[in-house]
Phi, psi and omega in degrees: 000137176227163185251138175235160176048056189300339181296334177237019171058054172269149177231156171259128179224156174290138179303323180292344179273344181244358179224144169273127183266128177048066186301153184288151176278357185303328183292345178244015184297335183267358181287144180293148183292340183270003177289142180274142179222164175278141175236132182235098168292167182304324182293345182278354179243128185275162175294338180277357174095027181235150170278120188246331184220067179291148176245160176242128179222165175280144182305322182298335183274347185232355185304323181253139173088007180224163178282136181259142174206168177225178184310132177077003170291154180254130179258137181224114180295129185258347186263148175281144000266009183300320180298310181297327181286346175103012182296132180165162183192164167270131182283096180242158177057040178283143177296122183058021176073011186235142178219155172225155181198191182307143175290353178273011172258135160275141179246127179242122179253111185289137167282099192287359170281342181245319182221148174274147174305322181296324179296315178295317181301309181292324177300317181287347178273352180296135179298321182299320179292320182291327176293321176295319179298321180299322181290346179254006181297149176237160179112183182269166180306132180084346180234020182285143182224151174281121180289151178305322184298325179300312181294317182301323186264356178294130179274132182232151175284136181231094175279174175303152182305320180301319178292319177302317181298318181295314184289319180290334174295317178295313180296325178298319178296318179296321183290324175296325176296318176300318180297320180295321177297319179298318179296322177295320178297318180295323178297322178300314180296323179295320179296319179298319178294325179295320177296318178303312183295326178293322182280322190241348184079169179287118182302332181295326179265326182052059184295340182264005174057045176290155171299143178236156179198162174288146180303324181299336179271357185247013180234164178250346180197146174211132182201162176277160182273189184280148175256007177296137181297134181259154179231164181280333182291136184286075176231127180092219186254135173294134183242117179285140183231183181307313182297347180273354179255099187226127175051042175076013181220165177272128179242121190245022179285338182240084184258149170241163186227156180209150172270115182249141175296153184303316183291327178288320180296323178300325181279329191249001177291146185264145178243156176309128177092355175296145174260133176248135180241141169281125184257348179210142179191154176288343179254116182305325185291344180267343180292131180083359177297148191227166176205151178268131179281125179232350187284102185244019180285342178201175179281131178239151169238187182217153188272170188293340178278002177245157174236135176255134172242125177258115189282153166278102189286358170279344182250322185226133170275136183302319181292321176299311183296321182294316178292319178307316184289347179268352182293140182307318182293326179282325175301322179294322174301315182296318179301326181295335180265352181281151178236154180244147176206118178051046176082001179252136176262139184223147169228144181248179182296326179298316179296318179294319180299334184277350180298131180278134179242141163278149182231080177293167177305143183300327179301318181288322177299318181290329175298316177296321180298324178295317177298317180301320181299320178295317180294323180294333175297317176292320179298326179296319177295320177298318181297318178299320177296318178299317179297318180297318179293319179297315179297320178297315181296316179297323177295316178299316181296314181301314180292324181299315185277354173260354181083013184268337186289336180302324186255353186243107184262000183298318180294323180295318179297321176300316180300315183293336181273352184273134176224154182228132176249125178290139183287155175234169179300324179299324177303319183284323181293323177294327181286000000 
């Protein structure tokens, strides 16, 4: 044990010394099987760190074969890519105070005489910690996991409980702001889908009797990305990965790079209007999510966990196709083609080619694309706001865990001055 920031009596301690790791089910062994408990599959926990779709089950149905936790335990996804994506949450509002979930969660129970669950939660959300955790993963590609020992031996700052309460209160406010921004982004996507349905109708019903065809007949090329190892240093070609496909758009603030052979780059370089698909994820809802490539300031390639589709632009407009693929009825089609293996959902090129598309006249598709462009202008402003909030939150977290936030209120004042208004349909119609 060593001491840091001695002026306010902070200490460094092993995470395993202040938390019980993956607690035993023995404490609930005498409970009746018909008692109701909360159940959390991996998909019930968001990348943003919230429980979004809890289920209720009888204890007898989940007692064996799942991870056990109780109120205020901290969940940390250990499998790739869920861990890197940020999956984790504090187990709150559990039915009867008891929960079970995916075996791909590590469960940390804070010794609350030393650390608050919120302190552990925010600490585990730091990008620096998750990058370190990634470097300690074990297992084969696609099945790599963070070992329990890594978390147990990780050294963490432990200030007095009073200080933890003050700092986690500040971080909590910042995180709620991030959540509100996320909700505004989601509302934008919902509005875009509503406009699509008004113009073209629900493709599942096809009330306007558009021509239909398989997606595979409406493209000129489809292929997987590179498996060459990527690095953070800006050397070679930027390679888009799963974290770069967010809310139907390409996000390039977190880029990796790779040196690609000339023949591979010729096959995998991206062109304006290419569609990129996520082909594997621990969350079924993320598999097959897509985005249109627009970044043409330099040559980009894409990684093996993505699939590129190059459209026949005489048949499909990229913006039309991207929104089409986000519709709930089309997502259900996609799920039918997805396969699972060891907790990972996957879709291949064959499954994507089989998706049924309506093919309205190109003039109408381009009309929709023009509307989409206007909305994307607003989305760009939203994205900039999201980036500012994310940077603010990351700054707050960094300062909090270094002991600097206690004395520096400038970041807190910025936070208090930030406000977010969720978009409405009228906002888009005015634009």
